[in-house]
Structures are given as structure tokens and as C-alpha cells.
C-alpha positions as CSV (number, residue, x, y, z in Angstrom):
1,M,172.0,10.8,95.3
2,N,175.6,10.2,96.5
3,N,175.4,6.4,96.1
4,S,174.3,6.9,92.3
5,I,177.3,9.3,91.7
6,R,179.4,6.6,92.5
7,S,178.0,4.0,90.9
8,F,178.8,6.2,87.2
9,N,182.5,5.9,89.2
10,S,182.8,2.2,89.9
11,K,181.3,1.4,86.3
12,G,184.3,3.6,84.6
13,E,181.5,6.3,83.2
14,R,182.2,10.0,83.5
15,I,179.4,11.3,85.5
16,P,177.2,14.2,83.9
17,V,177.7,17.5,85.8
18,T,176.2,21.1,85.4
19,V,178.4,24.2,85.0
20,L,176.2,27.1,86.6
21,G,177.5,30.7,85.6
22,A,179.5,29.2,82.3
23,T,180.3,32.4,80.3
24,G,182.1,33.8,83.2
25,M,185.7,34.1,84.3
26,V,185.6,31.0,86.6
27,G,183.1,29.4,84.4
28,Q,185.4,29.6,81.5
29,V,187.7,27.8,83.6
30,F,185.2,24.8,84.7
31,M,184.2,24.4,80.7
32,W,188.3,24.4,80.0
33,M,189.2,22.1,82.5
34,L,186.0,19.6,82.4
35,E,186.4,19.3,78.5
36,T,189.0,16.3,78.8
37,H,188.2,15.2,82.8
38,P,188.7,11.7,83.2
39,S,185.6,11.5,85.5
40,F,182.9,14.4,84.8
41,K,181.2,15.1,81.7
42,V,179.5,18.6,81.3
43,V,176.0,18.2,79.8
44,S,174.2,21.0,80.9
45,I,175.0,24.8,81.3
46,T,173.7,28.2,82.6
47,A,174.2,31.8,82.0
48,G,172.3,35.2,82.3
49,D,169.1,35.6,80.0
50,S,170.9,37.5,77.3
51,R,172.1,34.5,76.1
52,K,168.8,32.5,75.7
53,G,169.0,30.7,72.1
54,K,172.8,30.8,72.2
55,S,175.5,28.2,71.8
56,Y,178.3,28.5,74.1
57,R,180.7,29.8,71.6
58,E,178.0,32.6,70.3
59,A,177.5,33.7,74.1
60,T,181.1,33.6,75.5
61,R,183.7,35.9,75.2
62,W,186.9,34.1,75.7
63,Q,189.2,35.6,78.3
64,L,191.6,32.5,79.1
65,P,195.2,31.9,77.6
66,V,194.0,28.3,77.0
67,P,192.1,27.1,74.2
68,F,188.5,27.5,73.9
69,P,187.1,24.1,74.9
70,E,185.5,23.2,71.3
71,T,183.8,19.9,72.2
72,Y,181.3,22.4,74.1
73,G,181.2,25.1,71.7
74,R,177.5,24.0,70.3
75,M,176.3,23.6,73.6
76,P,172.6,25.5,74.3
77,F,172.3,27.2,77.5
78,S,169.5,25.3,80.1
79,T,167.4,28.1,82.4
80,L,168.3,27.6,86.3
81,N,164.6,26.2,86.4
82,D,165.7,23.5,83.9
83,V,168.3,22.4,86.5
84,L,166.4,22.8,89.7
85,A,163.8,20.5,87.5
86,A,166.1,17.7,86.7
87,P,169.4,18.5,88.3
88,T,172.3,16.5,87.1
89,P,174.6,14.4,90.1
90,I,176.9,17.0,90.2
91,V,176.8,20.8,89.7
92,F,179.8,23.4,89.9
93,S,178.8,26.4,90.6
94,A,180.2,29.7,89.5
95,L,177.1,32.0,90.3
96,P,177.2,35.5,91.8
97,A,176.7,35.1,95.4
98,E,173.6,36.6,95.8
99,I,172.0,34.0,93.3
100,A,174.3,31.5,94.5
101,L,172.6,32.2,97.9
102,K,168.9,31.0,96.7
103,I,170.0,28.6,94.0
104,E,172.6,26.1,95.8
105,P,170.5,25.2,98.3
106,M,167.7,24.4,96.1
107,L,170.0,22.2,94.5
108,A,171.0,20.6,97.3
109,E,167.8,20.1,98.3
110,S,166.8,18.1,95.3
111,G,169.6,15.9,95.6
112,A,172.3,17.7,93.8
113,A,176.1,17.7,94.9
114,V,177.1,20.8,95.0
115,F,180.4,22.3,94.3
116,S,180.7,25.9,94.6
117,N,183.0,28.5,93.9
118,A,180.5,31.1,95.3
119,S,181.0,32.7,98.6
120,A,177.2,32.7,99.7
121,M,177.7,29.5,101.3
122,R,181.1,29.2,103.2
123,G,180.8,29.1,106.8
124,K,177.0,28.0,106.8
125,E,176.5,25.5,109.0
126,N,178.3,22.2,108.4
127,V,178.9,23.5,104.8
128,P,183.0,22.8,104.6
129,I,185.3,25.5,103.3
130,L,187.5,22.5,101.5
131,I,191.1,22.6,100.2
132,P,191.9,18.8,99.6
133,E,195.5,19.3,100.7
134,A,195.1,21.0,103.9
135,N,191.4,19.9,105.5
136,P,190.5,16.8,103.1
137,G,188.7,15.4,106.8
138,D,186.4,18.2,107.0
139,L,184.8,16.7,103.8
140,G,182.8,14.8,106.5
141,R,181.0,17.8,107.8
142,I,178.5,17.1,104.8
143,K,176.9,14.2,106.0
144,K,175.5,16.5,109.1
145,Q,173.6,18.7,106.5
146,Q,170.2,18.7,106.7
147,W,168.9,18.3,102.6
148,G,166.8,16.2,100.8
149,S,167.6,12.7,99.0
150,G,171.4,13.1,99.9
151,G,171.9,16.5,98.4
152,F,175.0,18.8,99.6
153,I,177.1,21.5,99.5
154,V,180.6,21.9,99.4
155,T,182.6,25.3,99.2
156,N,186.2,26.2,97.9
157,A,188.1,29.0,99.7
158,N,188.6,32.6,98.4
159,C,191.3,32.8,95.8
160,A,194.2,34.5,97.8
161,T,193.0,32.2,101.2
162,T,193.7,28.9,98.9
163,G,197.2,29.9,98.1
164,L,198.2,31.0,101.6
165,A,196.8,27.9,102.7
166,V,198.2,25.1,100.7
167,A,201.6,26.9,101.2
168,L,201.0,27.2,105.0
169,S,199.3,23.5,105.0
170,P,202.9,21.6,105.7
171,L,204.2,24.1,108.3
172,R,201.5,23.3,110.6
173,K,203.8,20.9,112.3
174,F,206.2,23.4,113.6
175,G,203.5,25.3,115.2
176,I,202.0,28.5,113.6
177,K,201.7,31.3,116.0
178,D,200.6,34.4,113.6
179,V,200.6,34.8,110.1
180,F,200.9,38.5,108.3
181,V,200.3,38.6,104.6
182,S,200.3,41.5,102.1
183,T,198.6,40.4,98.7
184,C,198.6,41.7,95.2
185,Q,195.6,40.5,93.6
186,S,195.1,40.1,89.9
187,V,192.1,42.2,88.0
188,S,190.8,38.7,87.1
189,G,189.9,38.2,90.1
190,A,187.1,40.3,90.0
191,G,185.4,38.8,87.5
192,Y,184.7,40.5,83.8
193,P,184.4,43.1,83.2
194,G,185.6,43.8,86.5
195,I,187.4,47.0,87.7
196,S,187.2,49.8,85.2
197,H,190.4,50.3,83.2
198,M,190.8,53.9,84.2
199,D,190.7,53.3,88.0
200,I,193.2,50.2,87.4
201,A,195.7,51.3,84.6
202,G,198.7,52.6,85.6
203,N,197.4,52.3,89.5
204,L,197.1,49.8,92.6
205,I,194.0,50.2,94.6
206,P,194.7,49.2,98.1
207,F,191.3,48.2,98.8
208,I,189.6,45.0,98.2
209,E,185.8,44.6,99.5
210,N,185.6,42.3,102.9
211,E,188.9,40.4,101.3
212,E,190.7,40.8,104.7
213,E,187.9,39.3,106.7
214,K,187.5,36.5,103.8
215,I,191.1,35.4,104.6
216,K,191.3,35.6,108.4
217,G,187.8,33.0,108.5
218,E,188.8,30.7,106.3
219,L,192.5,30.6,107.1
220,S,191.5,29.8,110.5
221,A,188.4,27.4,109.6
222,I,190.9,25.6,107.0
223,L,194.1,25.2,108.6
224,H,192.1,25.0,112.2
225,L,194.2,27.5,113.2
226,N,193.6,30.0,116.6
227,V,195.8,32.4,116.4
228,P,196.3,36.2,115.1
229,I,196.3,36.7,111.2
230,F,196.5,40.0,109.7
231,P,196.2,40.4,106.2
232,S,196.4,43.6,103.5
233,C,195.3,43.3,100.0
234,V,195.7,45.3,97.1
235,R,194.3,45.3,93.6
236,V,196.9,45.5,90.8
237,P,196.9,45.6,87.0
238,V,198.1,42.3,86.1
239,R,195.6,40.0,84.3
240,F,196.3,36.3,86.2
241,G,197.5,35.3,89.2
242,H,197.9,36.6,93.1
243,L,201.3,37.2,94.6
244,E,201.2,37.3,98.5
245,T,204.0,38.2,100.8
246,V,203.9,36.0,103.6
247,W,205.6,36.2,107.2
248,A,204.9,33.5,109.8
249,K,206.0,33.3,113.5
250,L,206.6,29.5,114.6
251,G,206.8,27.9,117.7
252,E,209.8,25.7,116.7
253,N,213.6,27.0,115.4
254,V,213.5,25.6,112.4
255,S,215.7,26.7,109.4
256,T,215.1,27.9,105.7
257,T,216.0,24.0,105.0
258,D,213.1,22.6,106.8
259,I,210.9,24.9,105.3
260,R,212.2,23.8,101.8
261,E,211.7,20.3,102.5
262,S,208.7,20.2,104.1
263,W,207.2,21.8,100.8
264,E,209.1,19.3,98.9
265,K,207.7,16.5,100.6
266,F,204.2,17.6,101.1
267,K,202.0,15.7,98.8
268,P,198.0,15.7,97.9
269,P,195.7,12.9,98.7
270,A,195.8,10.1,96.5
271,H,194.2,9.6,92.8
272,L,192.9,13.3,92.4
273,P,193.8,13.8,88.4
274,S,193.3,17.8,89.2
275,L,196.1,18.3,91.8
276,P,199.7,18.6,91.3
277,E,202.0,15.6,92.6
278,T,203.9,18.5,94.3
279,P,201.1,21.1,95.6
280,V,204.2,23.5,96.3
281,S,206.7,23.7,93.9
282,Y,209.9,26.5,95.4
283,L,211.9,28.1,92.9
284,S,215.3,29.4,93.9
285,D,215.4,32.2,91.4
286,P,215.6,35.3,93.5
287,A,213.2,37.3,91.0
288,Q,210.5,34.7,91.1
289,P,207.8,33.9,91.4
290,Q,205.9,35.7,88.9
291,P,202.4,36.3,88.2
292,A,203.6,35.7,84.2
293,L,204.3,31.9,86.0
294,S,200.0,31.6,86.5
295,F,199.4,28.5,84.2
296,A,202.4,26.9,84.6
297,G,202.6,23.3,85.7
298,T,201.2,20.4,85.5
299,P,197.8,20.4,85.2
300,P,198.1,23.8,84.2
301,G,197.5,26.9,87.0
302,M,197.2,24.0,89.7
303,A,200.3,24.2,91.6
304,V,201.3,27.1,94.5
305,F,204.5,28.6,94.0
306,T,206.7,30.1,96.6
307,G,210.3,31.9,96.3
308,G,212.5,34.1,98.4
309,L,212.2,32.2,101.4
310,K,214.1,34.0,104.6
311,K,214.1,33.7,108.3
312,Q,214.4,36.4,111.2
313,G,214.6,34.6,114.6
314,N,211.4,32.4,114.7
315,R,209.7,33.8,111.5
316,I,210.2,32.6,108.5
317,G,209.1,34.7,105.4
318,F,208.5,34.0,101.4
319,I,206.5,35.0,98.3
320,L,203.6,32.7,96.9
321,L,202.1,33.0,93.6
322,V,198.7,31.2,93.1
323,N,196.6,31.3,89.7
324,N,193.2,32.7,91.4
325,I,191.1,31.5,88.7
326,V,192.3,27.8,88.4
327,R,193.8,27.1,91.7
328,G,192.1,29.6,93.6
329,A,188.5,28.8,91.9
330,A,186.9,26.2,89.5
331,G,190.2,24.0,89.9
332,G,189.6,23.8,93.5
333,S,186.2,23.0,93.2
334,I,186.8,20.1,90.7
335,A,189.7,18.9,93.1
336,N,186.8,18.7,96.0
337,A,184.5,17.0,93.7
338,E,187.0,14.4,92.9
339,L,187.7,14.4,96.8
340,F,184.3,13.2,97.3
341,L,184.6,10.7,94.8
342,E,187.3,9.1,96.6
343,G,185.3,8.8,99.7
344,W,186.6,11.7,102.3
345,D,183.4,12.4,102.9
346,R,183.6,9.0,105.0
347,H,186.3,11.0,107.5
348,L,183.7,12.0,110.2
349,E,186.0,14.1,111.8
350,A,188.9,16.2,110.5
351,Q,191.0,15.1,113.2
352,S,191.1,11.4,111.1
353,A,192.5,13.0,107.9
354,V,194.7,16.0,109.2
355,P,197.1,15.8,111.8
356,Q,196.4,18.7,114.5
357,F,199.2,21.0,116.0
358,D,198.9,23.2,119.0
359,S,199.2,26.8,118.0
């Protein structure tokens, strides 16, 4: 089916896609971002059984600070069985992990290209955890997947990992020796309805299940690092945006100017419309970045904002902000699909696309 996907693209036609879990927080971002996408067109959606017989507008409690995608307001829901019987060339998955673990391999076996935000398949053999700016060549691993009819699965990283990986990627040339990161993660990261209001209102929760393990494993895999990583994760009463305090030891004695210039010169792969021209945007205001900026930038919510840059010896410290449901979730999956359309799966080894540095 890979060739059929590119045949749509070569003709200038929008590729039919399915969104699994379209009414959830991440599913809503998929629908919003795909409404005007130049290459993809949503033709089928799924959600829980309670939505059966309803339109997307009727079934969705819209949670985002952006307009509802009226183009899809009257779209009815398909069942998972419908999708499995006749999969679209591309499927975007916002399924819960336990459901994704069953459904996504079945879709890949049916020939679909599955771009998943779910954690279920991350780290499985030959399934890349992909961030286009950081490890585009890892997309070549799909050639080693053994699904039928050319189907495959690509995952994006955990939301907190994504912002960290994007910010650190251009700093690999300085030789990263270790990373300390403390996260303040918004409640939307827990989905909807998510955390009880009584638990989080006026409170912080210094535990997010499996989050620290995800950051360590995923960051190492994405940046091809074999260094100590020390995360601490806290849930905070903010709707959108994850704020992270980062300290990284470097092998070279670089200045803060060197770091800022590396961010300014850092560019994404070409022709990916969902990615900003400058993936890492440094803010000089000492009070920034703040979660209120989560949907700032062009495209909205896709830039990683940094600030508070400082240096102590060979360690550099900074604050970063990532929109957890856009850049750290649905937007990441869409960018991965764009990367596939640009042919990056033809790079069979990560080294062919991403410079490797001693660390």
C-alpha cells in the first residue's frame, strides 16, 4: 500500500485517512489539524460504542481553545470492524494503549500505514519512535516490519519526551554527557475527563505513572544516546502545555551564545507543512516561556519554546515549553506521516539522515 499512498500524493490528491479515537483530547487535535491539511483528508472516524448513531458534532465535547472543525461536524462514526475490513491508506491512532495494542497490528497487517500516538507499540521491534527533526532516518526501520501488504506502524514519542528531544537534538554536536529534567505537566496530558478536580485543584501531584521510565527510554532511543538521564515528573493544575526544567552536561565548554545559535540554525526536514520553520524558539523575556503560550506559533502549538538559558561549568540549563497535545501528540503523528510522504523511509539506517556524536 506504500506505493498507493504516494500515487495519491503524486497526483495532487488528498490521501484518505482514518482517525481512531476522534472524540478524545488527542483525537480532537487530529481532527482540527487535518481539516485544512494539504495532503490528508479524513474520511472515517471511530470512537467508543456510546457514540454509535451520532455525528461527530453531536458526540464530541469540544475541549480545545481553537475552532471546531465544521467540515467534519456531520461525519458519522465507523466501527473498528468497519475500518479493519476496508482500511484507508493512512490511519492516525489516538486509541488508549490497551486497545491500540490489539488493533494497530491488525491494521498494519491489512496494509495500512499506521501513525500512532498510543504508547502500546513504542519500542517494539523495528517500530520507530519518530521525531522528524531528531531522528528522521529511523523511519527506514519500517522496511524491516513483517506486516502484510506493505503496512507498517510508526509511533511518536511521549509528550514530555518530545519537547526535550527537539530542544536537545541540535546540541548533540557538543557531546551530551547526561540530562536532568524536571517536568510540570498539564492535566490535559491525562486525557479527558482525566484527573479528578478534587485531586488537582490548588494542588500538585508529584507522580505520573510510568512517565519517568518513558522519558529515559524514549529519549535514549530517539537521540541515540547512551548517557544517564534523570527525570522527575509532576502533574500541575494547568490545562495545556508541559513546562520542563533541563540541565545537561556537555563534552565541550560551550557558551550560551553557542546554544542559542544552535537553536536558531536548527531546521526541520524540508516540505513538512505541520512543522514550524524554526522548531526551537528562544524567548529572551526572563518570565518566559509559560503554558499560556502553548498554542502560539505557526502552525499553532508545534514550536518548542525555550528560555532562561544559563551555564555552570560544562552544564547548560534552560526551561522549555511543549504543547503536549499538539506537538507532543497528534501534531507529531501528522508530521511523521508527512515525513513518510517525503520518502524518508528510504534511509535504511539512522546514520544516513542524522549525524551521530560521541557522548
